[in-house]
C-alpha positions as CSV (number, residue, x, y, z in Angstrom):
1,M,-13.8,14.5,5.7
2,S,-10.7,13.3,7.4
3,Q,-7.6,12.7,5.3
4,I,-6.3,10.2,8.0
5,V,-8.1,8.1,10.5
6,I,-6.2,5.8,12.9
7,H,-8.0,3.0,14.7
8,G,-5.8,0.8,16.9
9,N,-2.6,0.3,14.8
10,T,-4.3,0.7,11.5
11,I,-4.2,3.8,9.3
12,Y,-6.9,4.6,6.8
13,L,-6.3,7.3,4.2
14,A,-9.1,9.1,2.3
15,G,-9.0,8.8,-1.5
16,Q,-6.1,10.7,-2.9
17,V,-6.1,12.4,-6.3
18,G,-3.6,14.5,-8.2
19,T,-3.9,17.7,-10.2
20,A,-7.2,17.9,-12.2
21,N,-6.7,17.5,-16.0
22,A,-3.1,16.4,-15.6
23,S,-1.8,13.2,-17.3
24,V,-2.4,9.8,-15.8
25,T,1.3,9.7,-15.0
26,R,1.3,13.0,-13.2
27,Q,-1.9,12.3,-11.3
28,T,-0.5,8.9,-10.2
29,Q,2.8,10.5,-9.1
30,E,0.9,13.1,-7.1
31,C,-1.4,10.5,-5.5
32,L,1.7,8.6,-4.3
33,R,3.4,11.7,-3.1
34,N,0.2,12.5,-1.1
35,I,0.2,9.0,0.4
36,D,3.9,9.3,1.4
37,T,3.2,12.7,3.1
38,L,0.2,11.5,5.0
39,L,1.8,8.3,6.2
40,A,4.9,10.3,7.3
41,E,2.6,12.6,9.3
42,V,1.6,9.7,11.5
43,G,5.0,8.0,11.7
44,S,4.5,5.3,9.0
45,D,5.6,4.9,5.4
46,K,4.8,3.0,2.2
47,S,6.5,-0.2,3.4
48,H,3.7,-0.5,5.9
49,I,0.8,-0.3,3.4
50,L,-1.5,-3.3,3.8
51,Q,-4.0,-2.6,1.0
52,T,-4.5,-0.1,-1.8
53,T,-7.7,0.3,-3.9
54,I,-7.1,2.2,-7.1
55,W,-9.9,3.7,-9.2
56,L,-9.2,4.7,-12.8
57,A,-11.7,6.7,-14.8
58,D,-10.7,4.4,-17.8
59,M,-9.0,1.0,-17.5
60,K,-7.2,1.8,-20.8
61,D,-4.9,3.9,-18.5
62,F,-3.9,0.9,-16.4
63,G,-0.5,0.4,-18.0
64,E,0.5,4.1,-17.6
65,M,-0.6,4.1,-13.9
66,N,0.9,0.7,-13.1
67,A,4.4,1.8,-14.5
68,V,4.4,4.6,-11.9
69,W,3.1,2.4,-9.2
70,D,5.7,-0.4,-9.8
71,A,8.6,2.2,-9.6
72,W,7.2,3.5,-6.3
73,V,6.4,0.3,-4.4
74,P,9.4,-0.9,-2.3
75,N,10.7,-4.4,-3.2
76,G,9.3,-7.0,-0.9
77,H,6.5,-4.7,0.4
78,A,3.9,-4.8,-2.3
79,P,0.5,-4.5,-0.6
80,A,-2.7,-6.3,-1.5
81,R,-4.2,-4.2,-4.3
82,A,-7.3,-3.9,-6.4
83,C,-7.8,-1.7,-9.4
84,G,-11.1,-1.0,-11.1
85,E,-12.8,1.5,-13.3
86,A,-15.2,4.1,-11.7
87,R,-16.7,7.4,-12.4
88,L,-14.6,9.8,-10.3
89,A,-15.7,13.1,-8.6
90,T,-15.2,15.0,-11.9
91,D,-14.0,14.1,-15.4
92,A,-10.8,16.0,-14.6
93,Y,-9.6,13.1,-12.3
94,K,-8.2,10.0,-13.9
95,V,-6.8,8.2,-10.8
96,E,-7.8,7.9,-7.2
97,M,-6.1,5.8,-4.5
98,I,-7.4,4.6,-1.2
99,V,-4.9,3.2,1.3
100,I,-5.0,1.1,4.5
101,A,-1.6,0.9,6.3
102,A,-0.2,-0.2,9.6
103,L,1.5,1.9,12.3
104,P,5.0,0.7,12.8
105,E,5.7,-1.2,16.0
106,T,7.6,1.0,18.6
107,G,11.3,1.0,17.7
108,E,10.7,-0.4,14.2
109,A,12.5,1.4,11.5
110,G,10.3,2.8,8.7
């Protein structure tokens, strides 16, 4: 599995998860940290995210996840987003995020 795939000027990230059995808040924070790290590896950042799909093991955790998300997303750069409930790889995971982002134009500040 590739963590990052680039096609043209579009970046696709594999699903990101946090530490198994951690709280929803911690797993969300770790997903977002992973996303920041992966985008930085290819010269992009969260202001270039086009779309995010978020899977929660239980939709009752939406508010807790969303509070972390809202604090992380840069003003004026909220991507298109979907959030749904799904059975994740193991019961230990509560949050998974999949991102599609753009590579910045040459000379564009991140």
